[in-house]
N, C-alpha and C positions, 0 to 999 in steps of 0.2 A: 107658388107665385111669390117671389121675393119682393120685387119693386114693381108697382103697377103703373104709376103715372107721375109725370112731373108737371106740377101746376103752380104757376106764379113763382113764389119764392120757396115752395115746399115740395118735398118728395113724399108721395102718398103710398102707404101700404094698405091694400084693400080700400075700404071707404071710411074707416074710422080712425086710423092712426096716421099721424103726419110726422115726418122727420124734418126738423128744422135745419136751416142753413149751417148753423154752428156745429151741429152734429156731423153733417156731411163733410164740412171742412176738416173736422177732426179725423174722420176715417179716411179721408183722401189726402192727409198731410204728407204722405210720401210720394204724391203724384205731381209731376211737373208737365205743363201743357205748352205746346207750340202750335199756334194757329196762324192763319193769314192767307194770302193769295197764292196762286199757282206760280211755280218757278221762282220762288223766293229763297229756296234752300232749306225748307223745313225738314224734309226727309233726310237730307245729308247731315244736318245738325243733330237731329235725333239719333241717328246712327253713330255719329262721332261722340256725342255725349254719353251714350250707352256704353260704348267701349272704354272710354277714358275713365268713367266714374262707376263702372260696373252696375249700370242701371238696366232694369228690364225695359226693352224697347217695344212699345205698342205702336206698330206701324199703322198708317192710314188704312181703314177698312179691316182692321184686325178682328178676328172672331166672327167674321161676317157669315160663314156657313151656319154657325150655331144660331146667330140672330135670325137668319132667314128661315130657319126651321121653327122658330117660335112666333113669328109675326102672323097677323091675320088681316083681312081686308078692312074690318071695322075699326080696329085700333091702330094699325100701322099701314094705311093705304099706300103711302109713298114707298116704303120699304118693300111692301108686298108686290110692287110692280116687278121686281126682279123674279118673282115666282110666276108671274102671269104674262109677262111681255111676250109678244109673238116671236120676236127675234132681236138679235143685236142690231140688225139693220133698222128696226123700228126705234131702238134706243137712240141711235145716232141721227135719226131723221126727224125727231121732234122739233117743233119750232123753238127758237131761243126763249120765248116767254114760257112755253110749257116746261122746258128744261129748267129754267130759273125757279119756277114755282115748285117743281118736283124736288130740285136740289135742296131748297130751303126746308121743304117738308121732311126730307130725309134727315137733315141735320137736327131738326127738332125731335124726330122719332128715335133716332139712334142714340141721342144723349142719354135716354133712360137706360138703355142696355149698357152703354159705355160706363156710366156711373156705377151700376150694379157690378159689372165685371171688374172695374178698377178697385172697388172696395174689397173684392175677393182676392185680387192679385197683389195688392200693395201693403199687406199687413206688416211685413218685416223687411221690405226691400224698396228702394227708391225706383220709381217708374217714370220714364220719359214717354210722353204721349203725343203723337202726330194727330191732331184732332180737328174736327169740324164742329165741335160743340158750340152752339150759339154764344155770342159774347155776353148776353145778359145772364145766361146760365153759368158761364165761367166766373162771372163776378160773384155769384151766389155760392159756388162750391169750392172756390180756391182763393187763397191769399194772393195779393198782387205780385209778390215775388215768386209765385209758382206758375205764372203765366207770362208768355212772351209772344208778341206778334211779329211775324216776318212778312214783308211786303215787297212786291216788284211792280213796276208800272204795268198798266194794262197791255201796252204794246209789247212788252217783254213776255208777260205771262201767256199771252195768246200766240204770238209769233213763235215762241220757243217751247210751247207746250209739249210737242212731240219730239223735241230734240233730246230725248232721254231714252236710255236703253231698257228701262224697267219693263217687266212683262206686261203690266196693265196697259201702258201706252202702246206698246207694240201689238197687243191683242186688238185694241180698238182700231188701229191702223189697218190691220188685216180684215176686220169686219167692215170697215168703210170701203175697202177695195172690193168687197162682195156686193155692194149696192149696185143697182142698175145704172146709176150715174155717179161713179165714185168721186169725180171732181166736184159735182154739186153737193154731194153728201159731205165731203171734206170741208167745203166752205161753210155749209150749214152748221157743222159741228164746231168749227172755229167760232162761229157767231154764238153758239151755245156757251162755249168756254168764256167768250167775252162777256156774256150776260152775267155770269157769276163772279167775274173779276172786273166789274165795271168801275168807273171812277166813283160812283156812289158807294159801292161796296168797299173800295179802297179807303174812302174818307171815313166810313164807319169804323173800320179797323184803326185808322190813323188816330181818330179821336176817341178811342175806346177807353182811354185811361190806363191801358196796359203798356208796359215796356215794349218799345217798338224798334225794330231794325229794318232799314230799307235797302234793298239790293239795287244798286244803280250801275254796277259795272260787272259785266260777264267776262271781260278779257283778263282781269287780274285775279289770281287765286287768293281769295280773302278768307278761306275756310278757317284757318287757325285763329285769325283775328276775330272773326265772328264767334267762334267757339269760346274764346276767352271772355268775350263780352257777355255771352249767355251764361257761362259758368259763374261769373261774378254776380250777375243779376239773380241767378238761382241760389247763390251762396253755397256752391258746391266745393269751392276750394278750401 
């Protein structure tokens, strides 16, 4: 058992030893985090940065198989849902409120695993992380110039959520099609996506105090422009 729990401003090992924030920041000094709402370009930017600056790319949900083999119902009930859910049809059919609460619970639980894994991975190499680690935790474990927020309006993040060819989104579409009423399931899941990309969530990111980029145009290719802004913020040049 390496890292047991994240409590307040401290990472705990067993019940007697605590790792202070400054120590975590030291051991995570080679990690750069991009967070934000859906369809803001986070995955694209992480990929481009990793290639241009020879960074290790930790994609969203990286190392999940290992994480799910370690979780249990008592300590990680939200993550453990993946081990116990009746079906993917059940996953996409939960109410938006259920999905919202579960999603935020997963973000809290996975942060502990993510921090432990990043300490292991980032010893002598820069790492770019597509992350859902909660904002308050990011403030504690990373310097401001190691975190960037990327945002898209709710209308864009929901309407264009499935307008991507990545395997995860296409898998979910296929599972939705297996529901008894695919049209209703699709609309319900869109409402779930809207719940975790709500105006309130957007505002929390916008006023987080972190460097923020807002995607407002999907017609013009701004990838190189955004890449340069992120590289300057992360001081990679």
